[in-house]
C-alpha positions in Angstrom: -78.4 -6.7 25.3 -79.4 -10.3 25.0 -80.1 -11.2 21.4 -81.4 -14.5 20.0 -81.0 -16.1 16.6 -83.4 -18.9 15.4 -83.1 -20.7 12.1 -84.7 -23.7 10.3 -83.6 -25.0 7.0 -86.9 -24.9 5.1 -90.1 -22.9 5.1 -92.0 -26.0 6.0 -90.2 -26.3 9.4 -91.4 -24.4 12.5 -89.4 -21.9 14.5 -91.7 -22.0 17.5 -89.6 -24.4 19.7 -86.5 -22.3 19.2 -88.2 -19.0 19.7 -89.9 -20.2 22.9 -86.6 -21.4 24.3 -84.9 -18.1 23.4 -87.6 -16.0 25.0 -87.3 -18.1 28.2 -83.5 -17.4 28.1 -84.3 -13.7 28.3 -83.7 -12.6 24.7 -84.8 -9.0 24.2 -84.7 -9.3 20.4 -84.8 -12.5 18.2 -83.7 -12.7 14.6 -85.5 -15.4 12.7 -84.6 -17.1 9.4 -86.0 -19.9 7.3 -83.1 -20.7 5.1 -80.6 -23.5 4.5 -77.4 -23.4 6.6 -75.5 -24.0 3.3 -76.7 -20.7 1.9 -74.0 -18.2 1.8 -76.1 -15.1 2.1 -78.3 -15.0 5.2 -79.7 -11.4 5.6 -81.0 -11.8 9.2 -77.8 -13.3 10.5 -75.7 -10.6 8.7 -78.0 -7.8 10.1 -77.7 -9.2 13.6 -73.9 -9.4 13.4 -73.6 -5.9 12.1 -75.4 -4.4 15.2 -73.6 -6.3 17.9 -71.8 -4.2 20.6 -69.3 -5.1 23.2 -71.1 -6.7 26.2 -74.0 -8.1 24.1 -75.0 -11.8 24.5 -75.9 -14.0 21.5 -78.2 -17.0 22.4 -79.0 -19.8 20.0 -80.8 -23.1 20.3 -77.6 -24.8 19.2 -74.4 -23.6 17.6 -75.1 -25.3 14.3 -77.9 -22.7 13.8 -75.1 -20.2 13.1 -73.0 -21.6 10.4 -72.7 -23.2 7.0 -70.0 -25.6 8.2 -67.9 -26.3 11.4 -65.2 -24.0 9.9 -67.7 -21.1 9.4 -69.1 -21.6 12.9 -65.6 -21.5 14.5 -64.6 -18.4 12.6 -67.9 -16.6 13.5 -67.8 -17.5 17.2 -64.1 -16.5 17.5 -64.8 -13.2 15.7 -67.7 -12.3 17.9 -65.8 -13.2 21.0 -63.0 -10.9 20.0 -65.5 -8.1 19.8 -66.7 -8.7 23.4 -69.9 -10.7 22.5 -70.7 -13.7 24.7 -72.2 -16.7 22.8 -74.5 -19.2 24.5 -75.9 -22.5 23.0 -78.9 -23.6 25.0 -78.9 -27.3 24.1 -75.2 -27.9 23.7 -74.2 -26.1 26.9 -71.9 -23.6 25.3 -71.3 -20.4 27.3 -68.2 -18.4 26.4 -68.5 -16.3 29.6 -67.6 -19.3 31.8 -64.2 -21.0 32.3 -65.5 -24.1 30.5 -66.9 -22.0 27.7 -63.6 -20.2 27.3 -61.8 -23.5 27.2 -64.2 -24.7 24.5 -63.4 -21.4 22.6 -59.7 -22.0 22.8 -60.1 -25.5 21.5 -62.1 -24.2 18.6 -59.4 -21.6 17.9 -56.8 -24.3 18.0 -58.8 -26.4 15.5 -59.1 -23.5 13.2 -55.4 -22.8 13.3 -54.7 -26.5 12.8 -56.9 -26.5 9.7 -55.1 -23.4 8.3 -51.7 -25.1 8.8 -53.0 -28.3 7.1 -54.1 -26.2 4.1 -50.8 -24.5 3.9 -48.9 -27.8 4.0 -51.1 -29.3 1.3 -50.5 -26.3 -0.9 -46.8 -26.5 -0.4 -46.7 -30.2 -1.1 -48.8 -29.7 -4.2 -46.4 -27.0 -5.6 -43.3 -29.1 -4.7 -44.8 -32.1 -6.6 -45.7 -29.9 -9.6 -42.1 -28.5 -9.7 -40.7 -32.0 -9.5 -42.7 -32.9 -12.5 -41.6 -29.8 -14.4 -44.8 -27.8 -13.8 -45.1 -24.5 -12.0 -48.2 -23.1 -10.2 -50.4 -20.6 -11.9 -51.6 -20.2 -15.5 -49.2 -21.3 -18.3 -47.3 -18.4 -19.9 -48.2 -17.7 -23.5 -51.2 -18.2 -25.7 -53.2 -21.2 -26.9 -53.4 -21.9 -30.6 -57.0 -20.8 -30.8 -56.2 -17.5 -29.0 -53.3 -16.8 -31.5 -55.6 -17.5 -34.4 -58.2 -15.0 -33.2 -55.5 -12.4 -32.5 -54.1 -12.7 -36.0 -57.5 -12.5 -37.5 -58.4 -9.5 -35.4 -55.2 -7.7 -36.5 -56.6 -7.0 -39.9 -59.9 -5.6 -38.8 -59.8 -4.2 -35.2 -58.8 -0.7 -36.4 -61.3 -0.5 -39.2 -62.9 3.0 -38.9 -66.0 1.8 -40.7 -67.0 -0.7 -38.0 -68.0 -0.2 -34.4 -66.2 -2.2 -31.6 -69.4 -4.1 -31.0 -69.6 -5.2 -34.7 -66.0 -6.4 -34.5 -66.1 -8.3 -31.2 -69.4 -10.0 -32.0 -68.2 -11.0 -35.4 -65.1 -12.5 -33.9 -67.0 -14.4 -31.3 -65.4 -12.4 -28.4 -66.8 -10.6 -25.4 -66.2 -6.8 -25.2 -63.6 -7.2 -22.4 -61.7 -9.9 -24.3 -61.8 -7.7 -27.5 -60.1 -4.8 -25.7 -57.6 -7.1 -23.9 -56.6 -8.5 -27.3 -56.3 -5.0 -28.7 -53.7 -4.2 -26.1 -51.8 -7.3 -27.0 -51.8 -6.4 -30.7 -50.6 -2.9 -29.9 -47.6 -4.2 -28.0 -46.6 -7.2 -30.2 -46.0 -8.1 -33.8 -47.6 -11.1 -35.5 -44.4 -13.1 -35.2 -44.0 -12.2 -31.5 -47.5 -13.5 -30.9 -46.8 -16.7 -32.8 -43.6 -17.2 -30.7 -45.7 -17.0 -27.5 -47.6 -20.2 -28.4 -47.8 -22.6 -25.4 -45.6 -25.6 -26.2 -47.4 -28.9 -26.1 -45.8 -31.5 -23.9 
């Protein structure tokens, strides 16, 4: 099945040019969307992707209609190709069923892999630098002074049978989830142990 996807960024823009070109290209069904490419959730695009089957052909006016960024476009095209879907861009000459199209796809895959390796290298370099300066990745172990103060105040009231949990956590300025997280800490540690877990200032 030949399926088209047309998108413009705002409701003021017109889809007619894209739709006309997709119809001439033989599209049996055309998904249409008026939404910014930067928007993460695009219902029509998601619906189209979900119904693709091996042997289907996706036709777009231009590949940039598909993605939020070059990275997203590359990932989407590679993923669809792996499922046996051919991708054609009418104005940029992309056709993944041809030798040139497959070469283009391989270049895109190489670029995606190169970007992943760059991210890994930057992450490793950042961690190495942090270790060299005496800092490790992740959240610091222990509690901030404000957290310790709230824990110690909560110690005297959190098991009060005359108050509901809501009265307690609202009175302490905590969320429900934080209140129960603090309660678990109090059940496991004494006041002195909690004080000893203060994050040391550098």
